[in-house]
Residue frames as a rotation matrix with the C-alpha (Angstrom) as fourth column:
MET 1
0.982 -0.174 -0.078 157.53
0.032 0.553 -0.833 1.15
0.188 0.815 0.548 183.08
LYS 2
0.509 -0.857 0.087 161.10
-0.131 0.023 0.991 0.00
-0.851 -0.516 -0.100 183.40
ILE 3
0.889 -0.379 -0.255 163.87
-0.264 0.029 -0.964 0.41
0.373 0.925 -0.075 180.81
LEU 4
-0.025 -0.929 -0.369 166.98
-0.056 0.370 -0.927 -1.68
0.998 -0.002 -0.061 181.46
GLY 5
-0.017 0.092 -0.996 165.68
0.860 0.509 0.032 -2.18
0.510 -0.856 -0.088 184.97
ILE 6
-0.891 -0.237 -0.388 165.51
0.408 -0.794 -0.452 1.61
-0.201 -0.560 0.804 185.71
ASP 7
0.047 0.980 -0.193 162.24
0.776 -0.158 -0.610 3.36
-0.629 -0.122 -0.768 186.30
LYS 8
-0.156 -0.061 0.986 161.46
0.919 -0.374 0.122 5.60
0.362 0.925 0.114 183.29
VAL 9
0.825 0.536 0.179 160.08
0.419 -0.792 0.444 8.45
0.380 -0.291 -0.878 185.43
LEU 10
0.709 -0.616 -0.343 163.45
0.134 -0.360 0.923 8.86
-0.692 -0.701 -0.173 187.15
THR 11
0.022 -0.787 0.617 165.56
0.854 0.335 0.397 8.33
-0.519 0.519 0.679 184.02
PHE 12
0.230 0.118 0.966 164.41
0.856 -0.497 -0.143 11.20
0.463 0.860 -0.215 181.80
PRO 13
0.977 0.079 0.199 164.68
-0.007 -0.917 0.399 14.05
0.214 -0.391 -0.895 184.37
PHE 14
0.550 -0.834 0.048 168.08
0.161 0.162 0.974 12.70
-0.820 -0.527 0.223 185.40
LEU 15
-0.023 -0.566 0.824 169.25
0.961 0.216 0.175 12.62
-0.277 0.796 0.538 181.77
ARG 16
0.635 0.312 0.707 167.97
0.538 -0.835 -0.115 16.14
0.554 0.453 -0.698 181.17
CYS 17
0.952 -0.307 0.012 169.84
-0.203 -0.600 0.774 17.44
-0.231 -0.739 -0.633 184.21
PHE 18
0.286 -0.897 0.337 172.98
0.474 0.438 0.764 15.51
-0.833 -0.059 0.550 183.17
VAL 19
0.102 -0.166 0.981 172.85
0.981 -0.144 -0.127 16.92
0.163 0.976 0.148 179.60
TRP 20
0.869 0.247 0.429 172.26
0.198 -0.968 0.156 20.44
0.453 -0.050 -0.890 180.99
MET 21
0.769 -0.636 -0.063 175.28
-0.055 -0.164 0.985 20.08
-0.637 -0.754 -0.161 183.33
ILE 22
0.045 -0.761 0.647 177.47
0.842 0.377 0.386 18.98
-0.538 0.527 0.658 180.42
GLY 23
0.348 0.179 0.920 176.31
0.792 -0.581 -0.187 21.98
0.502 0.794 -0.344 178.34
VAL 24
0.986 0.030 0.166 176.96
-0.065 -0.840 0.539 24.45
0.155 -0.542 -0.826 181.17
SER 25
0.562 -0.825 0.059 180.36
0.182 0.193 0.964 23.01
-0.807 -0.531 0.259 181.88
SER 26
0.020 -0.541 0.841 181.37
0.984 0.158 0.078 23.26
-0.175 0.826 0.536 178.25
ILE 27
0.666 0.248 0.703 180.32
0.425 -0.901 -0.084 26.91
0.613 0.355 -0.706 178.13
LEU 28
0.945 -0.240 0.224 182.24
-0.324 -0.567 0.757 27.71
-0.055 -0.788 -0.613 181.33
SER 29
0.631 -0.741 0.229 185.33
0.571 0.644 0.509 25.72
-0.525 -0.190 0.830 180.29
CYS 30
0.632 -0.473 0.614 186.76
0.371 -0.511 -0.776 28.58
0.680 0.718 -0.148 178.26
ASP 31
-0.318 -0.854 -0.412 189.87
0.854 -0.070 -0.515 30.20
0.411 -0.516 0.752 179.78
PRO 32
0.664 0.724 -0.188 188.30
0.730 -0.574 0.371 32.67
0.161 -0.384 -0.909 182.27
GLU 33
0.110 -0.690 -0.715 191.60
0.579 -0.541 0.611 34.46
-0.808 -0.481 0.340 182.99
GLU 34
-0.863 -0.483 0.146 191.86
0.386 -0.446 0.808 35.62
-0.325 0.754 0.571 179.37
SER 35
-0.486 0.736 0.471 188.19
0.700 0.005 0.715 35.85
0.523 0.677 -0.517 178.51
PHE 36
0.475 0.878 -0.061 186.64
0.676 -0.319 0.665 37.70
0.564 -0.357 -0.745 181.43
GLU 37
0.217 -0.380 -0.899 189.30
0.866 -0.350 0.357 39.71
-0.450 -0.856 0.253 183.20
ASP 38
0.847 -0.040 0.529 189.94
0.206 -0.895 -0.397 43.43
0.489 0.445 -0.750 182.85
ASN 39
0.088 -0.895 -0.437 193.58
0.992 0.038 0.123 44.30
-0.094 -0.444 0.891 183.46
ILE 40
0.678 0.294 0.673 193.71
0.420 -0.907 -0.027 48.02
0.603 0.301 -0.739 184.36
TYR 41
-0.709 -0.654 -0.264 195.59
0.658 -0.479 -0.580 50.84
0.253 -0.585 0.770 185.95
GLN 42
0.299 0.852 -0.431 193.31
0.948 -0.317 0.032 52.90
-0.109 -0.418 -0.902 188.18
ARG 43
-0.117 -0.242 0.963 193.17
0.421 -0.890 -0.173 56.61
0.899 0.385 0.207 187.38
VAL 44
0.236 0.079 -0.968 193.96
0.969 -0.096 0.228 58.70
-0.075 -0.992 -0.099 190.47
PHE 45
0.401 -0.142 0.905 194.02
0.154 -0.964 -0.219 62.45
0.903 0.227 -0.365 191.24
ARG 46
0.050 -0.521 -0.852 196.52
0.991 0.133 -0.023 63.64
0.125 -0.843 0.522 193.86
ASN 47
0.862 0.202 0.465 196.42
0.105 -0.968 0.227 66.95
0.496 -0.147 -0.856 195.72
ALA 48
0.062 -0.921 -0.384 199.97
0.917 0.205 -0.342 67.95
0.394 -0.331 0.858 196.56
THR 49
-0.277 -0.116 0.954 198.91
-0.030 -0.991 -0.129 71.29
0.960 -0.064 0.272 198.03
ASP 50
-0.936 -0.052 -0.348 198.14
0.343 0.081 -0.936 72.43
0.077 -0.995 -0.058 201.56
GLU 51
-0.586 0.801 -0.121 194.59
-0.772 -0.597 -0.218 73.49
-0.247 -0.034 0.968 200.48
GLU 52
-0.319 0.626 0.712 191.45
0.326 0.777 -0.538 71.37
-0.890 0.060 -0.452 200.20
ILE 53
-0.765 0.030 -0.644 190.46
-0.562 -0.519 0.644 71.43
-0.315 0.854 0.414 196.55
LYS 54
0.218 0.846 0.486 187.47
-0.051 0.507 -0.860 70.47
-0.975 0.163 0.153 194.49
LEU 55
-0.885 -0.410 -0.219 187.92
-0.267 0.064 0.962 69.04
-0.381 0.910 -0.166 191.05
VAL 56
0.146 0.988 0.043 184.68
-0.282 0.084 -0.956 69.24
-0.948 0.128 0.291 189.03
TYR 57
-0.891 -0.360 0.278 184.40
0.099 0.444 0.891 67.09
-0.444 0.821 -0.360 185.92
ARG 58
0.016 0.907 -0.421 181.74
-0.564 -0.340 -0.753 68.22
-0.826 0.249 0.506 183.43
SER 59
-0.948 -0.313 0.059 180.71
-0.146 0.592 0.793 65.68
-0.283 0.743 -0.607 180.82
PHE 60
-0.268 0.880 -0.393 177.75
-0.812 0.014 0.584 64.49
0.519 0.476 0.710 178.78
GLY 61
0.086 0.412 0.907 175.56
-0.817 0.550 -0.172 62.06
-0.570 -0.726 0.384 180.72
THR 62
-0.686 -0.426 -0.590 176.13
-0.694 0.628 0.352 58.44
0.221 0.651 -0.726 179.74
ASN 63
-0.923 0.385 -0.012 173.20
0.363 0.859 -0.363 56.68
-0.129 -0.339 -0.932 181.41
GLY 64
-0.239 0.967 -0.094 169.46
0.807 0.144 -0.573 56.64
-0.540 -0.213 -0.814 180.81
PRO 65
0.709 0.647 0.280 167.74
0.696 -0.575 -0.430 59.89
-0.117 0.500 -0.858 179.81
ASP 66
0.637 -0.545 -0.545 171.03
-0.240 -0.812 0.532 61.83
-0.733 -0.208 -0.648 180.25
ASN 67
0.168 -0.649 0.742 172.80
0.640 0.644 0.419 59.78
-0.750 0.404 0.524 177.58
GLY 68
-0.518 -0.583 0.625 174.58
0.851 -0.282 0.442 62.41
-0.082 0.761 0.643 175.49
ASN 69
0.105 0.678 0.727 171.92
0.676 -0.585 0.448 65.08
0.729 0.445 -0.520 176.03
THR 70
0.949 0.284 0.136 172.66
0.066 -0.601 0.796 66.56
0.308 -0.747 -0.590 179.40
ILE 71
-0.098 -0.979 0.178 175.86
-0.151 -0.162 -0.975 68.02
0.984 -0.123 -0.132 180.80
ILE 72
0.862 0.349 -0.367 176.45
0.261 0.316 0.912 66.54
0.434 -0.882 0.182 184.23
ALA 73
0.161 -0.822 0.547 178.99
-0.650 -0.505 -0.568 67.49
0.743 -0.264 -0.616 186.89
ASP 74
0.724 -0.084 -0.684 180.87
0.485 0.767 0.420 65.12
0.490 -0.636 0.596 189.13
THR 75
0.548 -0.503 0.668 182.91
-0.629 -0.775 -0.068 66.49
0.552 -0.383 -0.741 192.00
LEU 76
0.396 -0.559 -0.728 186.01
0.640 0.737 -0.217 65.02
0.658 -0.380 0.650 193.62
VAL 77
0.837 -0.153 0.526 186.98
-0.441 -0.757 0.482 66.67
0.325 -0.635 -0.701 196.93
LEU 78
0.344 -0.818 -0.460 190.63
0.553 0.573 -0.605 66.25
0.758 -0.047 0.650 197.75
PRO 79
0.967 -0.120 -0.225 191.83
0.144 -0.472 0.870 67.21
-0.211 -0.874 -0.439 201.24
PRO 80
0.553 -0.817 -0.164 195.39
-0.833 -0.541 -0.116 68.60
0.006 0.201 -0.980 201.44
ASN 81
-0.405 -0.914 -0.019 198.15
-0.914 0.405 -0.001 66.14
0.009 0.016 -1.000 200.48
THR 82
-0.113 0.439 0.891 195.83
-0.240 0.858 -0.453 63.25
-0.964 -0.265 0.009 199.59
LYS 83
-0.833 -0.002 -0.554 194.80
-0.551 0.107 0.828 61.26
0.058 0.994 -0.090 196.54
LYS 84
-0.083 0.870 0.485 191.57
-0.373 0.425 -0.825 59.69
-0.924 -0.249 0.289 195.40
LYS 85
-0.652 -0.040 0.757 190.49
0.556 0.654 0.513 57.32
-0.516 0.755 -0.404 192.64
ASP 86
-0.779 0.388 -0.492 188.75
-0.595 -0.706 0.385 58.81
-0.198 0.592 0.781 189.62
PHE 87
-0.513 0.696 0.502 185.17
0.523 0.717 -0.460 57.75
-0.681 0.027 -0.732 189.21
PHE 88
-0.281 0.392 -0.876 184.37
-0.538 -0.820 -0.194 60.38
-0.795 0.416 0.442 186.56
GLU 89
0.108 0.235 -0.966 184.54
-0.956 0.290 -0.036 57.91
0.271 0.928 0.256 183.63
GLN 90
0.531 0.210 0.821 183.73
-0.559 0.815 0.154 54.26
-0.636 -0.541 0.550 184.12
ARG 91
0.981 -0.134 -0.140 185.55
-0.041 0.561 -0.827 53.18
0.189 0.817 0.545 181.01
TYR 92
0.325 -0.927 0.187 189.01
-0.528 -0.014 0.849 51.70
-0.785 -0.375 -0.494 181.27
SER 93
0.677 -0.193 -0.710 191.35
-0.624 0.361 -0.693 50.20
0.391 0.912 0.124 178.73
SER 94
0.809 -0.398 0.433 193.34
0.000 0.736 0.677 47.03
-0.588 -0.548 0.595 179.20
ASP 95
0.885 -0.443 0.142 195.58
0.177 0.038 -0.984 47.91
0.431 0.895 0.112 176.27
GLY 96
0.217 -0.949 0.227 199.28
-0.261 -0.280 -0.924 47.53
0.940 0.142 -0.309 177.09
VAL 97
0.604 0.075 0.794 198.79
-0.783 -0.128 0.608 46.53
0.147 -0.989 -0.018 180.73
LYS 98
0.918 -0.204 0.339 200.17
0.061 0.920 0.388 42.97
-0.391 -0.336 0.857 180.63
GLU 99
0.560 -0.735 0.383 203.04
0.715 0.194 -0.672 44.01
0.419 0.650 0.634 178.37
ASP 100
0.188 -0.423 -0.887 204.09
0.729 -0.545 0.414 46.88
-0.658 -0.724 0.206 180.66
ASP 101
-0.418 -0.196 0.887 203.56
0.823 -0.496 0.278 49.26
0.385 0.846 0.369 177.72
PHE 102
-0.310 0.297 -0.903 203.11
0.756 -0.498 -0.424 52.32
-0.576 -0.815 -0.070 179.90
GLN 103
-0.926 0.016 -0.378 202.82
-0.219 -0.836 0.503 54.74
-0.308 0.548 0.778 176.96
THR 104
-0.647 0.736 -0.201 199.75
0.040 0.295 0.955 52.81
0.762 0.609 -0.220 175.65
VAL 105
-0.298 0.534 -0.791 198.31
0.941 0.305 -0.149 52.50
0.162 -0.789 -0.593 179.14
ILE 106
-0.564 0.052 -0.824 198.38
0.358 -0.884 -0.302 56.28
-0.744 -0.465 0.480 179.65
GLU 107
-0.953 0.146 -0.267 197.23
-0.304 -0.518 0.800 57.16
-0.021 0.843 0.538 176.12
THR 108
-0.595 0.752 -0.284 194.22
0.226 0.495 0.839 54.83
0.772 0.435 -0.464 176.10
ASN 109
-0.168 0.527 -0.833 193.09
0.972 0.228 -0.052 55.67
0.162 -0.819 -0.551 179.59
ILE 110
-0.491 -0.061 -0.869 193.48
0.403 -0.900 -0.164 59.46
-0.773 -0.431 0.466 179.44
SER 111
-0.992 0.102 0.071 192.13
0.026 -0.388 0.921 60.04
0.122 0.916 0.382 175.89
ILE 112
-0.304 0.939 -0.163 188.58
0.906 0.338 0.254 59.38
0.294 -0.071 -0.953 177.27
TYR 113
-0.017 0.251 -0.968 188.68
0.680 -0.707 -0.195 62.91
-0.733 -0.661 -0.159 178.63
ASN 114
-0.802 -0.401 0.442 189.06
0.593 -0.448 0.669 64.50
-0.070 0.799 0.597 175.20
THR 115
-0.355 0.645 -0.676 187.02
0.110 -0.689 -0.716 67.65
-0.928 -0.329 0.174 174.84
VAL 116
-0.760 0.270 0.591 184.45
0.611 -0.013 0.792 67.95
0.222 0.963 -0.155 172.06
ALA 117
0.019 0.766 0.642 182.15
0.302 -0.617 0.727 71.01
0.953 0.180 -0.244 171.89
GLU 118
-0.208 -0.250 0.946 183.60
-0.639 -0.697 -0.325 72.27
0.740 -0.672 -0.015 175.20
VAL 119
0.488 0.340 0.804 182.72
-0.829 0.469 0.305 69.06
-0.273 -0.815 0.511 177.09
PRO 120
0.720 0.195 -0.666 184.19
0.661 0.099 0.744 67.25
0.211 -0.976 -0.058 178.98
ARG 121
0.065 -0.727 0.683 186.36
-0.097 -0.686 -0.721 69.59
0.993 -0.020 -0.115 180.99
PHE 122
0.020 -0.140 -0.990 187.82
0.944 0.330 -0.028 69.85
0.330 -0.934 0.139 184.47
GLU 123
0.382 0.111 0.917 187.31
-0.105 -0.981 0.162 72.82
0.918 -0.159 -0.364 186.80
LEU 124
-0.337 -0.619 -0.710 189.49
0.734 0.299 -0.609 73.40
0.589 -0.727 0.354 189.83
TYR 125
0.477 0.575 0.664 188.07
-0.090 -0.720 0.688 75.15
0.874 -0.388 -0.292 192.94
ILE 126
-0.791 -0.455 -0.409 189.30
0.407 0.108 -0.907 76.11
0.457 -0.884 0.100 196.38
GLY 127
-0.622 0.724 -0.299 186.10
0.183 -0.237 -0.954 76.35
-0.761 -0.648 0.015 198.45
ASN 128
0.455 0.836 0.307 183.70
0.577 -0.014 -0.817 78.14
-0.678 0.549 -0.489 196.11
ASP 129
0.369 -0.408 -0.835 186.41
-0.529 -0.831 0.172 80.11
-0.764 0.378 -0.522 194.35
PHE 130
0.949 -0.030 0.312 187.01
0.275 0.559 -0.782 79.06
-0.151 0.829 0.539 190.76
ILE 131
0.272 -0.943 -0.191 190.75
-0.094 -0.224 0.970 78.72
-0.958 -0.246 -0.150 190.12
ARG 132
-0.535 -0.497 -0.683 191.18
-0.732 -0.131 0.668 77.33
-0.422 0.858 -0.294 186.63
GLU 133
0.673 0.711 0.205 189.80
-0.441 0.607 -0.661 75.11
-0.594 0.354 0.722 183.89
TRP 134
-0.632 -0.773 0.062 191.39
-0.422 0.410 0.808 72.35
-0.650 0.484 -0.585 181.84
SER 135
0.612 0.725 0.317 190.02
-0.109 0.474 -0.874 71.16
-0.783 0.500 0.369 178.54
GLY 136
0.017 -0.578 -0.816 191.30
-0.969 -0.212 0.130 70.03
-0.248 0.788 -0.564 175.15
VAL 137
0.862 0.126 -0.491 192.49
-0.340 0.862 -0.376 66.94
0.376 0.491 0.786 173.39
ALA 138
0.759 -0.578 0.299 194.96
-0.084 0.369 0.926 64.69
-0.646 -0.727 0.232 175.15
ASP 139
0.818 -0.575 0.021 198.48
0.040 0.021 -0.999 64.93
0.574 0.818 0.041 173.77
TYR 140
0.228 -0.837 -0.498 202.13
0.972 0.169 0.162 65.05
-0.051 -0.521 0.852 174.74
LEU 141
0.848 0.221 0.481 202.60
0.272 -0.962 -0.039 68.68
0.454 0.164 -0.876 175.83
GLY 142
-0.095 -0.978 0.186 205.87
0.072 -0.193 -0.979 68.44
0.993 -0.080 0.089 177.69
SER 143
-0.240 -0.044 -0.970 206.74
0.893 0.382 -0.238 68.55
0.381 -0.923 -0.052 181.36
GLU 144
-0.984 -0.176 -0.039 206.20
0.178 -0.909 -0.378 72.32
0.031 -0.379 0.925 181.70
VAL 145
-0.393 0.916 0.084 202.39
-0.712 -0.361 0.602 72.00
0.582 0.177 0.794 181.11
ASN 146
-0.981 0.159 0.110 200.51
0.032 0.695 -0.718 70.39
-0.190 -0.701 -0.687 184.00
SER 147
-0.297 0.913 -0.279 197.10
-0.953 -0.301 0.028 69.29
-0.059 0.274 0.960 182.73
PRO 148
-0.014 0.361 0.933 194.90
-0.270 0.897 -0.351 66.19
-0.963 -0.257 0.085 182.84
TYR 149
0.938 0.345 -0.034 195.03
-0.097 0.166 -0.981 66.43
-0.333 0.924 0.189 179.00
ASN 150
0.309 -0.906 -0.289 198.83
-0.901 -0.182 -0.393 66.18
0.304 0.382 -0.873 178.95
PHE 151
0.812 -0.036 -0.582 200.06
0.050 0.999 0.008 62.59
0.581 -0.036 0.813 178.80
ASP 152
-0.173 -0.983 -0.054 203.35
0.263 0.007 -0.965 63.83
0.949 -0.181 0.258 180.25
SER 153
-0.284 0.120 0.951 201.55
-0.773 -0.616 -0.153 64.98
0.568 -0.779 0.268 183.40
TRP 154
0.775 0.615 0.147 200.51
-0.604 0.651 0.460 61.49
0.187 -0.445 0.876 184.39
GLU 155
-0.402 -0.897 0.186 202.74
-0.906 0.359 -0.225 59.08
0.135 -0.259 -0.956 186.34
ILE 156
0.487 0.510 -0.709 202.40
-0.394 0.853 0.343 55.34
0.779 0.113 0.616 186.45
PHE 157
-0.338 -0.510 0.791 202.97
-0.939 0.240 -0.247 53.42
-0.064 -0.826 -0.560 189.69
LYS 158
0.034 0.278 -0.960 203.00
-0.431 0.870 0.237 49.67
0.902 0.406 0.150 189.25
PHE 159
0.600 0.256 0.758 201.94
-0.800 0.210 0.563 47.63
-0.015 -0.944 0.331 192.28
LYS 160
-0.570 -0.803 0.174 204.21
-0.809 0.585 0.054 44.80
-0.145 -0.110 -0.983 193.52
GLU 161
-0.822 0.418 0.386 201.16
0.380 0.908 -0.173 42.51
-0.423 0.005 -0.906 193.58
ILE 162
-0.749 0.638 0.181 198.02
-0.006 -0.279 0.960 42.71
0.663 0.718 0.213 191.42
VAL 163
-0.813 0.566 0.136 194.94
-0.287 -0.187 -0.939 43.85
-0.506 -0.803 0.315 193.31
ASN 164
-0.781 0.621 -0.068 191.66
0.311 0.481 0.820 42.11
0.542 0.619 -0.568 192.62
PRO 165
-0.893 0.405 0.196 188.95
-0.418 -0.582 -0.697 44.36
-0.168 -0.705 0.689 194.12
SER 166
0.156 0.956 0.249 186.08
-0.642 0.289 -0.710 42.50
-0.750 -0.049 0.659 192.42
PHE 167
0.182 -0.032 0.983 185.53
0.388 0.921 -0.042 39.57
-0.903 0.389 0.180 190.13
GLY 168
0.481 -0.012 0.877 187.19
0.870 0.135 -0.475 40.05
-0.112 0.991 0.075 186.75
LEU 169
0.874 -0.200 0.443 188.88
-0.068 -0.953 -0.296 43.38
0.482 0.229 -0.846 187.57
PHE 170
0.497 -0.801 -0.332 192.66
0.861 0.408 0.305 43.17
-0.109 -0.438 0.892 188.13
VAL 171
0.989 -0.122 0.082 194.41
-0.118 -0.992 -0.052 46.41
0.088 0.041 -0.995 189.11
TYR 172
0.491 -0.871 -0.026 198.07
0.762 0.444 -0.471 46.42
0.422 0.211 0.882 188.16
GLY 173
-0.572 -0.687 -0.449 198.78
0.812 -0.552 -0.191 49.96
-0.116 -0.473 0.873 189.51
GLU 174
0.399 0.685 -0.610 197.80
0.595 -0.699 -0.396 53.60
-0.698 -0.205 -0.686 189.34
ILE 175
-0.226 -0.321 0.920 197.92
0.830 -0.558 0.009 56.36
0.510 0.765 0.393 186.72
VAL 176
0.164 0.244 -0.956 198.31
0.883 -0.468 0.032 59.57
-0.440 -0.849 -0.292 188.85
PHE 177
0.072 -0.076 0.995 197.70
0.540 -0.836 -0.103 63.18
0.839 0.544 -0.020 187.96
THR 178
-0.220 -0.273 -0.936 199.10
0.967 -0.191 -0.172 65.58
-0.132 -0.943 0.306 190.56
ILE 179
0.643 0.413 0.645 197.61
0.419 -0.895 0.156 69.03
0.642 0.170 -0.748 191.27
THR 180
-0.222 -0.911 -0.348 200.38
0.924 -0.082 -0.374 71.30
0.312 -0.405 0.859 192.48
ASP 181
-0.050 0.100 -0.994 200.75
0.623 -0.775 -0.109 74.69
-0.781 -0.624 -0.024 194.22
GLU 182
-0.913 -0.320 -0.253 201.37
0.002 -0.623 0.782 76.24
-0.408 0.714 0.569 190.78
ASP 183
-0.670 0.713 0.205 197.96
0.556 0.300 0.775 74.99
0.491 0.633 -0.598 189.60
ILE 184
0.313 0.832 -0.457 196.17
0.940 -0.202 0.275 76.81
0.137 -0.516 -0.846 192.42
GLY 185
0.575 -0.093 0.813 198.26
0.211 -0.943 -0.257 79.98
0.791 0.319 -0.523 192.09
ASN 186
0.964 -0.266 -0.013 200.52
-0.042 -0.198 0.979 79.57
-0.263 -0.943 -0.202 195.12
């Protein structure tokens, strides 16, 4: 059967596809830069000592059967005078990043470590020797207290160019906590 000289069999599938493409394009036409991007500063731990250290982060599990029921331990091994990204907590906050509001950037990204019922907490080791523990609620404790829970202990380094390591994640710089000789007792 022909409608307006076009075979009906070809018309309807073509129209369905055309309507589907219009629908998909209208869904994807929102502003992806504002809607889907995470603007972050990457949390980094720096070892400024001449010793290899282990930083153990104990927290409640957040996935599957461990969700809130099991204390898990993640370990970050830092060779002397190096730094590594923090993968202890997957949550990041975009608050304050685009506005260069560094106070908000630090506060929202470090408060995730807040200790409740003795978890989470950080433990510092040299080899198998326990050196110290950090726990508490993040706050401004002054420059004389070096702790991952002290907002004053974190430094911000803004990159000259934004790094885009994967789709939708834009890294503006680093928030760095430095472990010093004083922290390990030297």
